[in-house]
N, C-alpha and C positions, 0 to 999 in steps of 0.2 A: 546435705542434710540442712533442713530449715533451722532457723534460730529456736523455734519452739521445740523441735525434736532434739536439738543440741542441749537445750536447757533441761529437758526431761531426762535425757541420758546422763547428764552431769549430776542431776539430783539423785537418780537411782545409783549411780556409781559411788557417790558420796555415802549413801546409806550402806552399800555393800562393802565399801572399804573399811568400815568400822570393824575393829578387831573382833573376830569370831562370827561376824554376821552371816557370812556365807556358810560357815561351818554349822551354825545353828540351823539354817535352812536345809542344808545338805543332810543333816541328821534326821530331819523330818520328811525326807523325800519319799519314803515308802508309803506315806499316807496314814500310818498308824499313830495314834495319839501317844505321847510320851509325857510322863510325869516330870516335874522339875528335876528330881534326882536322876531319873533315867536319861533325860536330855543332857544333864551335866556330864554324866558318864559317857554318853554317846559322842559329845563334842570333845571331851578330854582336855584337861589342863585349864579349864575355864573356872574362874572363881564364881561363887554364888552371886556376888555383887555385879560382876560383869555380865553374867547370864541374865540377871534381872534387867539390867540396862538394855541389853540386846533384844530381849523378848519385848520389852516396852516399845522400843523403836520399831521393831518388826510388826508389832500389833498396830501401832499408830499408822504405819505404812500400808496396812491391810494385807500383809503377806502371811501373818501368823495369827491364830486365834486360840482360845482356850475352850475346850469342850469338857464334858463331864469326865472324860478319861484322861485328859491332859492337853498338852499343846499339839496343835496340828497346823499344817499349812492351809491357807484359804485357797479357793479356786484361782485367785490371782497369783498366789505364791506357787501353786502347782504349775501354772502356766510359765512362770519364770523358770522354775526348775526343769520343766520340759525343754525350754529353750537352751538351758545350760547342759542338757543331756549329752551333748557331744564332748563335753569337757573331759571325761575319763579317757576317751579314745585319743583326743588331742594330747592330753598329758602323757599318755604312754608313748606316743611318737616323739614328743618333745624330750622326755627323759632318755629315750634311746638315742636320739640325736646328740644330746649333751654328753652321753657316755662315749659316743664315737669321737667327739671333739677332744675329750680328755685322754683318749688312748693314744 
């Protein structure tokens, strides 16, 4: 990986490591606009202040935008979510493997 690619990856990971950032994106993955209240309910356990902070950061990063109907992922955000699409399958295998280790 080149130093530019490494820096870009680190920058993206820093954004996504912020508490609830991935969960906010994941809640918007279906492409339907969500109001602030609905998004807060979809994420679960997030305070309004934290949600505002995450939305602001994700909007500045070009991953989320606000339309007339609420918050939506941008085409760039949708591309990221597409690339994270294998996460549920991986998570299922990982949890099953962890359960076997605990047995």
